[in-house]
C-alpha positions in Angstrom: 16.0 8.3 45.7 16.0 5.0 44.2 13.7 3.9 41.0 14.1 0.2 39.2 15.1 0.7 36.0 15.7 -2.2 33.8 15.8 -4.2 36.0 18.2 -2.4 38.3 18.2 0.1 41.1 19.3 3.3 39.9 19.3 6.4 42.1 17.4 9.9 40.6 19.5 13.0 40.6 18.9 15.6 42.9 16.2 17.7 41.3 14.7 14.9 39.0 12.1 13.3 41.6 9.4 15.6 40.0 10.6 15.8 36.9 8.5 13.9 33.9 10.0 9.8 34.0 10.2 11.6 30.1 12.6 14.0 30.4 15.2 11.7 33.5 15.3 9.4 31.1 17.1 11.2 28.2 18.6 13.6 30.3 20.5 12.8 33.1 20.0 9.1 32.6 21.2 9.1 28.9 18.5 6.5 28.2 17.3 8.2 24.7 15.5 5.3 23.2 12.3 6.5 24.8 11.2 9.6 22.7 8.6 12.8 23.4 6.5 13.1 20.9 3.1 15.3 22.1 4.1 15.6 26.2 0.4 15.2 27.0 0.2 11.3 26.9 -1.8 11.5 23.5 0.5 10.0 21.0 2.5 6.7 22.9 6.2 7.8 21.4 6.9 7.6 25.3 6.0 4.2 26.1 7.5 2.7 28.7 6.6 0.0 30.8 5.8 0.4 34.5 5.3 -2.9 36.3 4.6 -4.6 33.0 2.6 -2.5 31.8 2.6 -0.1 29.1 2.3 3.7 30.1 3.4 6.8 28.7 6.6 8.5 30.2 5.5 12.4 29.6 2.5 11.8 32.3 4.9 9.8 35.2 7.4 11.6 38.0 10.5 9.2 39.3 8.7 10.3 43.0 5.5 8.7 41.9 7.8 5.2 40.7 9.3 4.6 44.4 8.8 0.5 44.1 7.6 0.1 40.9 10.0 -1.4 38.0 10.2 0.4 34.9 10.9 -1.2 31.6 12.8 1.1 28.7 13.5 0.1 25.4 17.0 -0.5 26.1 15.6 -2.8 28.7 13.9 -5.4 26.3 17.0 -7.6 24.9 18.6 -10.1 26.9 22.0 -9.3 28.6 24.1 -10.9 25.7 22.5 -8.8 23.2 19.7 -10.8 21.9 16.9 -9.5 21.1 13.3 -9.8 22.4 11.0 -11.2 19.9 8.9 -8.1 19.6 11.8 -6.5 18.4 13.4 -9.4 16.5 9.5 -9.5 14.6 10.0 -5.4 14.2 13.1 -6.2 12.1 12.6 -9.3 10.3 9.2 -8.0 8.8 10.3 -4.2 7.5 8.1 -2.7 10.5 10.0 0.9 10.9 10.0 3.8 8.1 10.8 7.0 9.7 11.3 5.0 12.9 10.1 7.8 15.2 7.1 5.8 16.9 8.9 2.6 16.8 9.5 2.3 20.3 6.8 3.1 21.7 4.6 1.4 19.4 7.2 -2.1 20.4 6.7 -1.2 24.2 2.8 -1.5 23.8 3.1 -4.6 21.6 5.1 -6.3 25.1 2.6 -5.2 26.8 -0.1 -6.4 25.1 1.7 -9.9 24.5 2.4 -10.2 28.2 -1.4 -9.6 29.1 -2.7 -11.5 26.2 0.0 -14.5 24.6 -2.3 -14.7 21.3 -4.1 -11.9 20.1 -6.7 -11.6 17.6 -5.8 -9.3 14.8 -9.0 -6.9 16.7 -7.1 -6.9 20.0 -3.9 -5.7 18.4 -5.8 -3.1 16.6 -7.1 -1.9 19.6 -3.9 -2.0 21.5 -1.8 -0.5 18.8 -4.4 2.3 18.2 -2.8 3.8 21.3 0.1 5.0 19.2 -0.1 7.6 16.9 1.9 6.3 13.5 1.6 8.5 10.7 4.1 6.1 8.5 1.3 3.8 7.2 3.1 0.7 8.3 0.0 -0.6 10.2 -0.3 -4.2 8.6 3.2 -4.8 9.2 3.2 -4.0 12.8 -0.2 -6.4 13.4 2.1 -9.2 11.5 5.2 -8.6 13.5 3.1 -9.3 16.6 1.9 -12.4 15.5 5.4 -13.3 14.8 6.3 -12.4 18.1 3.5 -14.5 20.1 5.0 -17.2 17.8 1.9 -17.0 14.9 2.7 -16.6 11.4 -0.4 -15.1 10.6 -0.2 -12.5 7.7 
């Protein structure tokens, strides 16, 4: 069995077909940027893009993803290492504090911008409310998303 992961066909090791995508990514595939948070799809730490839509990796299995495209935080940067605009904005505006939820937040922001290229503050707040963060950097998250969208709104 194969999945499409970060634009590449990826064989699924035997015995991993029905395990949560989160563990498939982290264990045999070594992609540890997708984080384990709650394991119940509520915190957003394990967010990946499935066909461009933000989804929780802890709630998906490889078997259910055949024929679909999965992008992890490791797959956002260009092959030459150029960061995705959301990743760059996160660094420019010093969004992370503890950093644990950041990969999930970045994936959620990328999905938001794909669906809504110029989101309002309310749209950003609604989309990002699905990602638990206790560090209090929500104002920097909003500013980074505006920057990545090509705006400079504070």
